[in-house]
Backbone as CSV, one residue per row, in Angstrom:
resi,resn,N_x,N_y,N_z,CA_x,CA_y,CA_z,C_x,C_y,C_z
1,UNK,0.936,-0.998,-0.019,0.078,-0.191,0.377,0.933,1.254,0.028
2,UNK,-0.131,2.107,-0.899,1.447,3.172,-0.945,0.571,4.580,0.183
3,UNK,1.780,5.192,0.599,2.000,6.114,1.899,0.832,7.410,0.836
4,UNK,-0.220,8.310,1.443,-0.340,9.367,0.807,0.598,10.570,1.538
5,UNK,1.082,11.658,1.009,2.105,12.269,1.808,1.853,13.376,2.095
6,UNK,0.300,14.256,1.557,-0.469,15.079,1.458,-2.019,14.574,2.246
7,UNK,-2.301,13.782,3.555,-3.575,13.357,3.072,-4.444,14.120,3.460
8,UNK,-4.565,15.173,4.070,-5.795,16.356,4.405,-5.784,17.098,3.325
9,UNK,-5.258,17.379,2.546,-4.992,17.996,1.117,-5.449,17.055,0.140
10,UNK,-5.044,16.137,-0.098,-5.899,15.097,-0.982,-7.354,14.833,-0.605
11,UNK,-7.669,14.858,0.750,-8.579,14.657,1.240,-9.999,15.634,0.558
12,UNK,-9.473,17.031,1.155,-9.988,18.117,0.624,-9.814,17.883,-0.834
13,UNK,-9.292,18.123,-1.465,-9.162,18.171,-2.688,-10.332,17.160,-3.409
14,UNK,-10.192,15.924,-3.643,-10.640,14.962,-3.652,-12.149,14.764,-3.009
15,UNK,-12.978,15.621,-1.812,-14.264,16.408,-1.696,-14.590,17.050,-1.767
16,UNK,-13.739,18.048,-2.811,-14.165,18.970,-4.275,-14.376,18.935,-5.012
17,UNK,-13.516,17.425,-5.522,-14.546,17.321,-7.101,-15.969,16.098,-6.709
18,UNK,-16.190,15.599,-5.467,-17.054,15.279,-5.261,-18.796,15.603,-5.574
19,UNK,-18.068,16.943,-5.099,-19.159,18.334,-4.535,-20.146,18.326,-6.205
20,UNK,-19.091,18.827,-6.998,-18.920,19.430,-8.156,-19.576,17.683,-9.186
21,UNK,-18.800,17.118,-8.667,-19.634,15.627,-10.051,-21.256,15.514,-8.852
22,UNK,-21.500,16.091,-8.178,-22.866,15.525,-7.310,-23.731,16.423,-7.823
23,UNK,-22.761,18.109,-7.758,-23.782,18.691,-8.608,-24.398,18.403,-10.003
24,UNK,-23.068,18.313,-10.808,-23.508,18.455,-12.176,-23.251,17.441,-13.003
25,UNK,-22.414,16.177,-12.327,-23.150,14.582,-13.301,-22.213,14.532,-14.326
26,UNK,-22.139,13.338,-14.766,-20.916,13.433,-15.619,-21.420,13.844,-17.525
27,UNK,-20.610,14.132,-18.287,-20.516,14.087,-19.633,-20.257,15.549,-19.974
28,UNK,-19.790,16.631,-18.717,-19.125,18.090,-19.412,-18.023,17.108,-20.029
29,UNK,-17.511,19.089,-20.596,-16.184,18.937,-21.425,-15.228,19.688,-19.895
30,UNK,-14.194,19.654,-20.119,-12.875,19.557,-18.799,-13.472,21.348,-18.445
31,UNK,-13.957,22.492,-19.811,-13.886,23.699,-18.890,-14.806,23.706,-17.659
32,UNK,-16.397,22.800,-18.142,-17.046,23.421,-17.160,-16.760,22.995,-15.789
33,UNK,-15.997,21.492,-15.744,-15.416,21.675,-14.456,-15.009,22.337,-13.544
34,UNK,-14.065,22.606,-15.020,-12.615,23.482,-14.347,-13.745,24.812,-12.918
35,UNK,-14.662,25.363,-14.158,-15.279,25.987,-13.474,-15.808,26.314,-12.253
36,UNK,-16.694,24.963,-11.997,-16.996,24.615,-11.044,-16.727,24.178,-10.082
37,UNK,-15.033,23.736,-10.031,-14.178,23.651,-9.127,-13.800,24.638,-8.754
38,UNK,-13.267,25.998,-8.695,-13.341,27.190,-8.849,-13.633,27.535,-6.976
39,UNK,-15.334,27.829,-7.038,-15.713,27.988,-6.002,-15.410,27.146,-4.891
40,UNK,-15.839,25.620,-5.554,-15.542,24.738,-4.553,-14.053,25.081,-3.650
41,UNK,-13.311,25.150,-4.271,-11.612,25.072,-4.095,-11.735,25.956,-3.091
42,UNK,-11.833,27.366,-2.896,-12.075,28.795,-2.149,-12.814,28.546,-1.230
43,UNK,-13.907,27.668,-1.239,-15.276,26.914,0.197,-13.823,26.255,1.294
44,UNK,-13.647,25.378,0.363,-12.333,24.331,1.609,-10.859,25.210,1.524
45,UNK,-10.816,26.242,0.777,-9.262,26.943,1.401,-8.344,26.365,0.434
46,UNK,-8.760,25.571,-0.752,-7.590,25.397,-1.320,-6.836,25.794,-2.763
47,UNK,-5.990,26.685,-2.620,-5.516,27.081,-4.015,-4.694,26.581,-4.429
48,UNK,-4.525,27.025,-5.916,-4.497,26.270,-7.137,-3.945,26.994,-8.134
49,UNK,-3.572,26.785,-9.002,-3.366,27.987,-10.349,-3.766,27.554,-11.018
50,UNK,-4.265,28.574,-12.129,-5.004,28.281,-13.452,-4.248,27.649,-14.374
51,UNK,-5.309,26.844,-15.227,-4.524,26.163,-16.338,-4.371,27.734,-17.328
52,UNK,-2.430,27.663,-17.219,-2.403,28.108,-18.834,-2.274,27.760,-19.763
53,UNK,-2.596,29.214,-21.002,-2.496,28.433,-22.787,-1.446,28.591,-23.014
54,UNK,-0.960,27.785,-23.815,0.325,27.829,-24.482,0.683,28.488,-25.504
55,UNK,1.460,29.381,-25.879,1.986,30.871,-26.265,1.595,29.786,-28.107
56,UNK,1.757,30.435,-29.518,1.711,30.273,-30.418,3.392,30.060,-31.005
57,UNK,3.990,31.568,-30.448,5.213,31.318,-31.054,5.332,31.851,-32.114
58,UNK,4.150,32.909,-32.162,4.672,34.023,-33.701,3.835,35.528,-32.894
């Protein structure tokens, strides 16, 4: 069995994901879940960096 290094943080993050899943259900694209997770993360004091777009280099 593998030990989880950040148990409390992992528990909070999974809880936030399950709350969003209970609210939204399945079948949406990633951006819908990403947007829905933001307020849930804030409520649970989970700090995350937003996904950045890659530049085209042009």
